[in-house]
Structures are given as structure tokens and as C-alpha cells.
C-alpha positions in Angstrom: 88.5 94.6 109.3 89.2 92.1 106.5 88.4 88.6 107.4 91.7 85.5 105.8 90.8 82.6 104.3 90.9 80.9 107.8 88.1 82.7 108.5 86.3 83.0 105.6 86.1 79.1 106.1 84.8 79.4 109.0 82.2 80.9 108.6 81.0 79.6 105.2 81.0 76.8 106.8 78.1 76.6 109.5 75.7 78.0 107.1 76.2 76.6 104.0 73.4 73.0 105.1 70.9 76.9 106.4 71.4 78.9 103.9 72.9 77.4 100.5 75.4 78.1 98.5 74.3 81.9 97.1 72.9 83.2 100.6 76.5 82.3 102.2 78.9 83.9 99.1 76.4 86.9 99.0 76.7 87.4 103.5 80.6 86.7 103.0 81.0 88.8 100.1 80.4 92.2 102.3 83.3 91.3 104.5 86.4 92.3 102.9 88.6 90.4 101.8 91.5 92.0 101.8 93.1 95.5 103.7 91.7 97.6 100.3 87.8 96.8 100.9 87.7 97.1 104.3 84.7 99.0 104.7 84.2 102.6 106.0 82.4 103.4 108.8 80.6 106.4 109.4 83.2 107.8 111.9 85.7 107.6 109.0 83.5 109.2 106.2 82.4 112.5 109.0 86.8 112.1 109.5 87.2 111.7 106.5 84.4 115.1 104.6 85.9 116.8 107.7 89.3 117.2 107.0 88.4 117.6 102.9 86.3 121.1 104.2 88.9 122.0 106.2 91.0 122.0 103.0 88.3 123.5 100.6 87.9 126.8 103.2 91.7 127.1 103.7 92.1 127.6 99.4 88.8 129.7 99.2 90.2 131.7 102.2 93.3 132.1 100.7 91.5 132.6 97.6 89.7 135.8 98.3 92.9 137.6 99.5 94.9 137.6 96.2 91.4 138.1 94.9 90.6 141.4 97.4 94.8 142.5 96.7 94.3 142.5 92.9 91.4 144.2 92.9 92.9 146.9 95.5 96.2 147.3 92.9 93.7 147.2 90.3 91.4 150.9 92.3 94.5 152.6 93.2 96.4 152.0 89.8 92.9 153.3 88.1 92.6 155.8 91.1 96.1 156.9 89.8 95.2 157.1 86.3 92.6 159.2 86.7 94.1 161.9 88.7 96.8 162.2 86.2 94.2 162.2 82.7 92.1 164.9 85.3 95.6 167.1 85.2 95.6 166.2 82.0 91.5 168.5 81.7 92.9 170.5 83.2 95.8 172.1 82.0 94.7 171.2 78.4 91.0 174.0 79.1 93.4 176.4 81.0 
């Protein structure tokens, strides 16, 4: 969750005398300053990775189906062409 300037100041003041300016600023740098700077938790990361894996598996399955269809088509074409060539060879021998 991003900290507002008001909350950042409230956290800055108590630590400043004890830890000094550099350490206090380094500590506050770990808290996101805006919505786009939010920290990603392990739970969020795992959920996003699971969604990505699902999409990748779906894409791979679709690709495999298309490749199988092409392979069957090519095989059928070769069988048909081979049958035609056999007929030509038999006719030439007679």
C-alpha cells in the first residue's frame, strides 16, 4: 500500500533522531510512494505466474493441434501421391 506524504512524514519524524537522515530515508524508500510503486507479494506473484503458465499451456496445446493437423494432411497427401506413382509404375511395366 502506498504511503501518503502525511504518513511518510509521520514515520520520518520519530526515526530521524534515533537513526539519522540517511538510514531513515533508506527505511522509507522501502515503502512505495505511489500506486505504481507497490510491492509485489509472493501471493500476487504466484497468482500471476499461475495465470501465465495456464496461457502458455493453452497456446502450446493449440500449436500442437495445428502441427498435428498439418502433419496428417501432409501424410495423406504423400500416401495419395505414392498411390498414384504406383499406378504409373505398374502401367509402365505392362
